[in-house]
C-alpha positions as CSV (number, residue, x, y, z in Angstrom):
1,X,2.7,-7.7,4.0
2,X,5.8,-9.9,3.7
3,X,6.8,-11.2,0.4
4,X,5.7,-15.2,-0.1
5,X,3.4,-14.8,3.2
6,X,-0.4,-14.2,4.3
7,X,-1.8,-12.5,6.7
8,X,-5.0,-13.4,8.2
9,X,-8.1,-10.4,9.8
10,X,-10.4,-12.0,11.9
11,X,-13.7,-9.9,12.7
12,X,-16.4,-10.7,14.9
13,X,-19.6,-9.9,14.7
14,X,-21.9,-9.2,18.2
15,X,-24.4,-11.7,19.4
16,X,-27.6,-10.5,18.0
17,X,-26.7,-7.2,17.0
18,X,-25.0,-7.4,13.6
19,X,-26.4,-10.3,12.6
20,X,-27.5,-9.8,8.8
21,X,-26.4,-6.4,8.7
22,X,-24.4,-5.2,5.4
23,X,-21.1,-5.3,5.7
24,X,-18.5,-3.6,2.6
25,X,-15.0,-4.3,3.3
26,X,-12.3,-2.6,0.5
27,X,-8.8,-2.9,0.3
28,X,-6.7,-0.7,-1.9
29,X,-2.9,-1.8,-2.4
30,X,-1.1,1.0,-1.5
31,X,2.9,0.1,-2.4
32,X,4.4,-2.9,-3.6
33,X,5.1,-4.8,-6.9
34,X,2.2,-4.5,-9.5
35,X,0.6,-3.3,-6.3
36,X,-2.4,-7.0,-6.7
37,X,-2.7,-9.2,-3.7
38,X,-5.0,-12.0,-3.2
39,X,-7.5,-11.7,-0.9
40,X,-10.3,-14.2,0.6
41,X,-13.2,-14.6,3.1
42,X,-14.5,-16.9,5.3
43,X,-17.4,-16.8,7.5
44,X,-17.4,-19.2,11.1
45,X,-18.3,-22.1,9.7
46,X,-14.8,-22.1,7.3
47,X,-16.8,-21.5,3.6
48,X,-15.6,-19.0,1.5
49,X,-17.5,-17.1,1.0
50,X,-15.2,-14.1,-1.5
51,X,-12.3,-15.7,-3.0
52,X,-9.9,-13.1,-5.6
53,X,-6.6,-13.4,-6.7
54,X,-4.0,-10.4,-7.8
55,X,-6.6,-7.5,-7.2
56,X,-4.9,-4.1,-7.0
57,X,-8.4,-2.6,-5.8
58,X,-11.6,-4.4,-4.8
59,X,-14.5,-2.9,-2.5
60,X,-17.6,-6.0,-2.0
61,X,-20.6,-5.9,0.1
62,X,-22.0,-8.9,1.7
63,X,-25.0,-9.8,4.7
64,X,-23.5,-11.5,7.6
65,X,-25.6,-14.7,7.8
66,X,-24.8,-15.6,11.4
67,X,-23.0,-14.3,14.8
68,X,-19.4,-15.5,15.0
69,X,-16.1,-14.2,13.6
70,X,-15.4,-14.0,9.7
71,X,-11.9,-14.2,8.2
72,X,-10.2,-12.1,5.9
73,X,-7.3,-13.6,4.2
74,X,-4.6,-11.5,2.2
75,X,-2.3,-13.0,0.5
76,X,1.7,-12.2,-0.7
77,X,2.5,-15.9,-1.6
78,X,2.6,-15.5,-5.6
79,X,5.2,-12.7,-4.9
80,X,9.0,-13.5,-4.3
81,X,10.6,-10.5,-3.6
82,X,8.4,-7.7,-2.9
83,X,6.7,-6.5,0.3
84,X,3.0,-4.6,0.1
85,X,1.1,-2.3,2.1
86,X,-2.3,-2.8,2.1
87,X,-5.4,-0.3,3.2
88,X,-8.1,-2.7,4.7
89,X,-11.2,-0.6,5.3
90,X,-14.7,-2.0,7.1
91,X,-17.8,-0.6,7.1
92,X,-20.9,-2.1,8.6
93,X,-24.3,-1.2,8.3
94,X,-25.5,1.8,8.2
95,X,-24.8,5.2,10.4
96,X,-27.4,5.6,13.3
97,X,-29.8,8.5,12.8
98,X,-28.3,11.5,14.0
99,X,-31.2,12.3,16.2
100,X,-33.2,9.7,17.8
101,X,-35.9,11.3,16.4
102,X,-34.7,11.4,12.8
103,X,-37.5,8.8,11.4
104,X,-40.5,10.2,12.5
105,X,-43.4,11.1,10.6
106,X,-42.6,14.8,11.0
107,X,-40.7,17.3,9.6
108,X,-37.4,17.9,11.1
109,X,-36.8,21.3,12.7
110,X,-34.4,24.1,10.8
111,X,-31.4,23.5,13.4
112,X,-32.2,19.2,13.3
113,X,-32.1,19.8,9.2
114,X,-28.8,21.7,9.0
115,X,-27.5,19.6,11.5
116,X,-28.3,16.3,9.5
117,X,-26.5,18.2,6.2
118,X,-23.4,19.2,8.3
119,X,-22.7,15.3,9.7
120,X,-23.5,14.7,6.0
121,X,-21.1,16.6,4.2
122,X,-18.5,16.3,6.9
123,X,-19.0,12.0,6.4
124,X,-18.2,13.1,2.9
125,X,-15.0,15.4,3.8
126,X,-13.6,12.2,5.8
127,X,-13.9,9.8,2.6
128,X,-11.6,12.6,0.4
129,X,-9.4,12.5,3.3
130,X,-9.2,9.1,3.3
131,X,-8.6,8.4,-0.5
132,X,-6.6,11.6,-0.3
133,X,-4.4,10.1,2.3
134,X,-3.9,6.9,0.3
135,X,-3.1,8.7,-2.8
136,X,-0.3,10.7,-0.8
137,X,1.2,7.6,0.2
138,X,1.4,5.8,-3.2
139,X,3.4,8.8,-3.7
140,X,5.5,8.9,-1.1
141,X,6.7,5.3,-1.7
142,X,7.0,6.1,-5.5
143,X,9.2,9.1,-5.1
144,X,11.2,7.3,-1.8
145,X,11.9,4.5,-4.4
146,X,12.9,7.0,-7.1
147,X,15.0,8.9,-4.5
148,X,16.8,5.4,-3.4
149,X,17.2,4.9,-7.2
150,X,18.7,8.3,-7.9
151,X,21.1,8.0,-4.7
152,X,22.3,4.6,-6.0
153,X,22.8,6.3,-9.7
154,X,24.7,9.3,-8.4
155,X,27.0,7.1,-6.2
156,X,27.8,5.1,-9.3
157,X,28.6,7.8,-11.2
158,X,30.6,9.5,-8.9
159,X,32.8,5.5,-8.2
160,X,32.9,5.6,-12.0
161,X,34.0,9.6,-12.6
162,X,36.8,8.5,-10.0
163,X,37.9,5.8,-11.7
164,X,38.3,7.4,-15.0
165,X,40.2,10.4,-13.6
166,X,42.7,8.2,-12.3
167,X,42.8,6.2,-15.7
168,X,44.0,9.6,-16.9
169,X,45.9,10.5,-14.9
170,X,47.6,7.3,-14.5
171,X,47.7,7.5,-19.0
172,X,48.7,11.2,-18.8
173,X,51.9,10.2,-16.4
174,X,53.0,8.1,-19.3
175,X,53.0,10.3,-21.6
176,X,56.0,12.4,-20.1
177,X,57.6,10.0,-18.2
178,X,61.2,9.7,-20.1
179,X,61.9,6.3,-20.1
180,X,65.1,5.3,-20.3
181,X,66.2,2.4,-21.8
182,X,69.6,0.7,-20.8
183,X,72.1,-1.2,-22.5
184,X,74.4,-3.5,-21.2
185,X,77.2,-5.0,-23.6
186,X,78.4,-8.5,-23.4
187,X,82.3,-8.8,-23.3
188,X,84.4,-8.6,-26.4
């Protein structure tokens, strides 16, 4: 997100299907400045449901009260020159059951219970992968920034070394050059 700009994100609800279901958006700031950004959530009527200023990481849960388009606005207006990268994750409701008859009164078969446990383990692996990818993106950004700074510092040192070397050559040359003084006589 560029400096001093607002980025709106619109999320709609399907008629009757998602109304009343819980939503959990999270928004860690990956790169830029002090890793903070403003966030605002508006319902379809324009009523502000959530507003936070200069947050680095935030996660909240809300229930959609009606169908329509909900707007998430991320703002970087307080930053004068720093661009920011924001990861936005939006989870709607609970996952549907793996088996249509999972909520039945009878016990699951051994195969069904193994599938359910594998499914739950894979969901946690996905969460870990997302977390580590975000951390890797932050680390990569810091490393690239550090690499840029080191490169500029090295270029500056090379220029200073070149100027000092040229200065020393001229200084040593002036020590060993024979200066002739010329005298002129004015007629007597």
